[in-house]
Biopython code that builds the backbone (N, CA, C, O; Angstrom):
import numpy as np
from Bio.PDB.StructureBuilder import StructureBuilder

atoms = [
    (1, "LEU", "N", (-4.762, 5.318, -9.847)),
    (1, "LEU", "CA", (-3.736, 6.093, -10.625)),
    (1, "LEU", "C", (-4.474, 7.444, -11.171)),
    (1, "LEU", "O", (-5.648, 7.611, -11.502)),
    (2, "VAL", "N", (-3.626, 8.140, -11.153)),
    (2, "VAL", "CA", (-3.979, 9.359, -11.892)),
    (2, "VAL", "C", (-2.617, 9.858, -12.810)),
    (2, "VAL", "O", (-1.545, 10.146, -12.278)),
    (3, "GLU", "N", (-2.809, 9.895, -13.969)),
    (3, "GLU", "CA", (-1.767, 10.455, -14.916)),
    (3, "GLU", "C", (-2.220, 11.912, -15.472)),
    (3, "GLU", "O", (-3.268, 12.085, -16.095)),
    (4, "ALA", "N", (-1.525, 12.675, -15.242)),
    (4, "ALA", "CA", (-1.488, 14.151, -15.963)),
    (4, "ALA", "C", (-0.702, 14.224, -17.203)),
    (4, "ALA", "O", (0.500, 13.971, -17.285)),
    (5, "THR", "N", (-1.623, 14.661, -18.342)),
    (5, "THR", "CA", (-0.760, 14.986, -20.060)),
    (5, "THR", "C", (-0.358, 16.295, -19.787)),
    (5, "THR", "O", (0.603, 16.690, -20.448)),
    (6, "ASN", "N", (-0.880, 17.116, -18.930)),
    (6, "ASN", "CA", (-0.508, 18.666, -18.866)),
    (6, "ASN", "C", (-0.957, 19.151, -17.653)),
    (6, "ASN", "O", (-1.856, 18.536, -17.078)),
    (7, "THR", "N", (-0.418, 20.288, -17.100)),
    (7, "THR", "CA", (-0.828, 20.898, -15.766)),
    (7, "THR", "C", (-2.193, 21.040, -15.464)),
    (7, "THR", "O", (-2.805, 20.619, -14.483)),
    (8, "ASN", "N", (-2.603, 21.700, -16.453)),
    (8, "ASN", "CA", (-4.296, 22.154, -16.204)),
    (8, "ASN", "C", (-5.244, 20.675, -16.348)),
    (8, "ASN", "O", (-6.170, 20.458, -15.567)),
    (9, "ASN", "N", (-4.949, 19.908, -17.225)),
    (9, "ASN", "CA", (-6.055, 18.775, -17.451)),
    (9, "ASN", "C", (-5.555, 17.917, -15.991)),
    (9, "ASN", "O", (-6.395, 17.570, -15.160)),
    (10, "GLY", "N", (-4.190, 17.659, -15.831)),
    (10, "GLY", "CA", (-3.885, 16.935, -14.707)),
    (10, "GLY", "C", (-4.548, 17.446, -13.251)),
    (10, "GLY", "O", (-5.037, 16.715, -12.389)),
    (11, "SER", "N", (-4.412, 19.093, -13.217)),
    (11, "SER", "CA", (-5.435, 19.088, -11.745)),
    (11, "SER", "C", (-6.645, 19.012, -11.743)),
    (11, "SER", "O", (-7.275, 18.871, -10.695)),
    (12, "LEU", "N", (-7.293, 19.102, -13.097)),
    (12, "LEU", "CA", (-9.149, 19.243, -13.122)),
    (12, "LEU", "C", (-9.034, 17.405, -12.762)),
    (12, "LEU", "O", (-9.616, 16.809, -11.855)),
    (13, "THR", "N", (-8.140, 16.854, -13.750)),
    (13, "THR", "CA", (-8.450, 15.157, -13.403)),
    (13, "THR", "C", (-8.291, 14.689, -11.965)),
    (13, "THR", "O", (-9.029, 13.855, -11.440)),
    (14, "ILE", "N", (-7.008, 15.448, -11.223)),
    (14, "ILE", "CA", (-7.143, 14.804, -9.969)),
    (14, "ILE", "C", (-8.338, 15.483, -9.108)),
    (14, "ILE", "O", (-8.665, 14.998, -8.025)),
    (15, "LYS", "N", (-8.886, 16.478, -9.575)),
    (15, "LYS", "CA", (-9.858, 16.896, -8.368)),
    (15, "LYS", "C", (-11.326, 16.162, -8.533)),
    (15, "LYS", "O", (-12.032, 15.917, -7.555)),
    (16, "ALA", "N", (-11.712, 15.830, -9.927)),
    (16, "ALA", "CA", (-12.574, 14.612, -10.410)),
    (16, "ALA", "C", (-12.443, 13.894, -9.874)),
    (16, "ALA", "O", (-13.312, 13.509, -9.091)),
    (17, "TYR", "N", (-11.236, 13.300, -10.008)),
    (17, "TYR", "CA", (-11.211, 11.637, -9.086)),
    (17, "TYR", "C", (-11.409, 12.221, -7.673)),
    (17, "TYR", "O", (-12.350, 11.682, -7.089)),
    (18, "TRP", "N", (-10.942, 12.926, -7.154)),
    (18, "TRP", "CA", (-11.016, 12.935, -5.496)),
    (18, "TRP", "C", (-12.553, 13.400, -5.463)),
    (18, "TRP", "O", (-13.018, 12.688, -4.573)),
    (19, "ASN", "N", (-13.250, 13.938, -5.786)),
    (19, "ASN", "CA", (-14.665, 14.153, -6.059)),
    (19, "ASN", "C", (-15.380, 12.954, -6.222)),
    (19, "ASN", "O", (-16.416, 12.774, -5.583)),
    (20, "GLU", "N", (-14.913, 12.053, -7.063)),
    (20, "GLU", "CA", (-15.718, 10.820, -7.352)),
    (20, "GLU", "C", (-15.260, 10.054, -6.207)),
    (20, "GLU", "O", (-16.052, 9.173, -5.873)),
    (21, "VAL", "N", (-14.258, 10.139, -5.550)),
    (21, "VAL", "CA", (-13.840, 8.726, -4.306)),
    (21, "VAL", "C", (-14.528, 9.338, -3.375)),
    (21, "VAL", "O", (-15.463, 8.699, -2.891)),
    (22, "PHE", "N", (-14.300, 10.544, -2.934)),
    (22, "PHE", "CA", (-14.586, 11.086, -1.821)),
    (22, "PHE", "C", (-15.699, 12.373, -2.123)),
    (22, "PHE", "O", (-15.491, 13.583, -2.030)),
    (23, "PRO", "N", (-16.910, 11.676, -2.505)),
    (23, "PRO", "CA", (-17.834, 13.085, -2.640)),
    (23, "PRO", "C", (-18.204, 14.101, -1.632)),
    (23, "PRO", "O", (-18.632, 15.228, -1.880)),
    (24, "THR", "N", (-17.951, 13.475, -0.232)),
    (24, "THR", "CA", (-18.466, 14.195, 0.752)),
    (24, "THR", "C", (-17.321, 14.726, 1.714)),
    (24, "THR", "O", (-17.457, 15.144, 2.864)),
    (25, "THR", "N", (-15.992, 14.593, 0.856)),
    (25, "THR", "CA", (-14.808, 15.262, 1.978)),
    (25, "THR", "C", (-14.189, 16.092, 0.615)),
    (25, "THR", "O", (-13.960, 15.733, -0.540)),
    (26, "PRO", "N", (-14.030, 17.446, 1.380)),
    (26, "PRO", "CA", (-13.089, 18.398, 0.741)),
    (26, "PRO", "C", (-12.169, 17.832, 0.376)),
    (26, "PRO", "O", (-11.968, 16.791, 1.001)),
    (27, "MET", "N", (-11.249, 18.126, -0.651)),
    (27, "MET", "CA", (-9.764, 17.857, -0.848)),
    (27, "MET", "C", (-9.071, 18.868, -0.219)),
    (27, "MET", "O", (-9.209, 20.081, -0.377)),
    (28, "PRO", "N", (-8.011, 18.035, 0.798)),
    (28, "PRO", "CA", (-7.081, 18.729, 1.969)),
    (28, "PRO", "C", (-6.017, 19.545, 1.181)),
    (28, "PRO", "O", (-5.380, 19.143, 0.208)),
    (29, "ASN", "N", (-5.927, 20.941, 1.862)),
    (29, "ASN", "CA", (-4.800, 22.023, 1.393)),
    (29, "ASN", "C", (-3.508, 21.007, 0.806)),
    (29, "ASN", "O", (-3.048, 21.124, -0.330)),
    (30, "ALA", "N", (-3.014, 19.966, 1.845)),
    (30, "ALA", "CA", (-1.864, 19.426, 1.719)),
    (30, "ALA", "C", (-2.174, 18.896, 0.090)),
    (30, "ALA", "O", (-1.315, 19.158, -0.751)),
    (31, "ILE", "N", (-2.997, 18.401, -0.186)),
    (31, "ILE", "CA", (-3.030, 17.963, -1.774)),
    (31, "ILE", "C", (-2.877, 18.895, -2.684)),
    (31, "ILE", "O", (-2.011, 18.955, -3.557)),
    (32, "GLN", "N", (-4.163, 19.982, -2.352)),
    (32, "GLN", "CA", (-3.690, 21.138, -3.142)),
    (32, "GLN", "C", (-2.638, 21.477, -3.364)),
    (32, "GLN", "O", (-2.292, 21.757, -4.512)),
    (33, "GLY", "N", (-1.731, 21.560, -2.203)),
    (33, "GLY", "CA", (-0.619, 22.012, -2.099)),
    (33, "GLY", "C", (0.697, 21.393, -3.224)),
    (33, "GLY", "O", (1.579, 22.114, -3.692)),
    (34, "LEU", "N", (0.567, 20.113, -3.451)),
    (34, "LEU", "CA", (1.035, 19.308, -4.521)),
    (34, "LEU", "C", (0.967, 19.729, -5.726)),
    (34, "LEU", "O", (1.996, 19.904, -6.378)),
    (35, "LEU", "N", (-0.252, 19.963, -6.229)),
    (35, "LEU", "CA", (-0.684, 20.534, -7.666)),
    (35, "LEU", "C", (-0.089, 21.698, -7.702)),
    (35, "LEU", "O", (0.263, 22.425, -6.773)),
    (36, "PRO", "N", (0.022, 21.860, -9.086)),
    (36, "PRO", "CA", (0.679, 22.996, -9.700)),
    (36, "PRO", "C", (-0.135, 24.343, -9.015)),
    (36, "PRO", "O", (-1.362, 24.390, -8.923)),
    (37, "SER", "N", (0.665, 25.281, -8.616)),
    (37, "SER", "CA", (0.474, 26.692, -8.399)),
    (37, "SER", "C", (-0.712, 27.543, -8.924)),
    (37, "SER", "O", (-1.505, 28.308, -8.373)),
    (38, "SER", "N", (-0.497, 27.033, -10.454)),
    (38, "SER", "CA", (-1.565, 28.053, -11.204)),
    (38, "SER", "C", (-3.279, 27.511, -11.148)),
    (38, "SER", "O", (-4.228, 28.204, -11.516)),
    (39, "THR", "N", (-3.372, 26.088, -10.584)),
    (39, "THR", "CA", (-4.360, 25.466, -10.415)),
    (39, "THR", "C", (-5.621, 26.607, -9.496)),
    (39, "THR", "O", (-5.284, 27.207, -8.475)),
    (40, "LYS", "N", (-6.510, 26.678, -9.873)),
    (40, "LYS", "CA", (-7.494, 27.348, -9.201)),
    (40, "LYS", "C", (-8.817, 26.814, -9.355)),
    (40, "LYS", "O", (-9.534, 26.848, -10.355)),
    (41, "PHE", "N", (-9.105, 26.175, -7.906)),
    (41, "PHE", "CA", (-10.498, 25.555, -7.445)),
    (41, "PHE", "C", (-11.726, 26.317, -6.953)),
    (41, "PHE", "O", (-11.826, 27.133, -6.036)),
    (42, "LEU", "N", (-12.382, 25.969, -7.568)),
    (42, "LEU", "CA", (-13.771, 26.833, -7.733)),
    (42, "LEU", "C", (-14.547, 26.608, -6.485)),
    (42, "LEU", "O", (-15.645, 27.145, -6.336)),
]
sb = StructureBuilder()
sb.init_structure("model")
sb.init_model(0)
sb.init_chain("A")
sb.init_seg("    ")
for serial, (resi, resn, name, xyz) in enumerate(atoms, 1):
    if name == "N":
        sb.init_residue(resn, " ", resi, " ")
    sb.init_atom(name, np.array(xyz, "f"), 0.0, 1.0, " ", f" {name:<3s}", serial, name[0])
structure = sb.get_structure()
């Protein structure tokens, strides 16, 4: 379970969580689409 306290930190937390659970799998666009549009993935 990922809890977001605010937009930016929440998005970074989700990305960090994904990278930890699926280190060799890029985050799908479908999941990125669920995140706030202001999120930038490097």
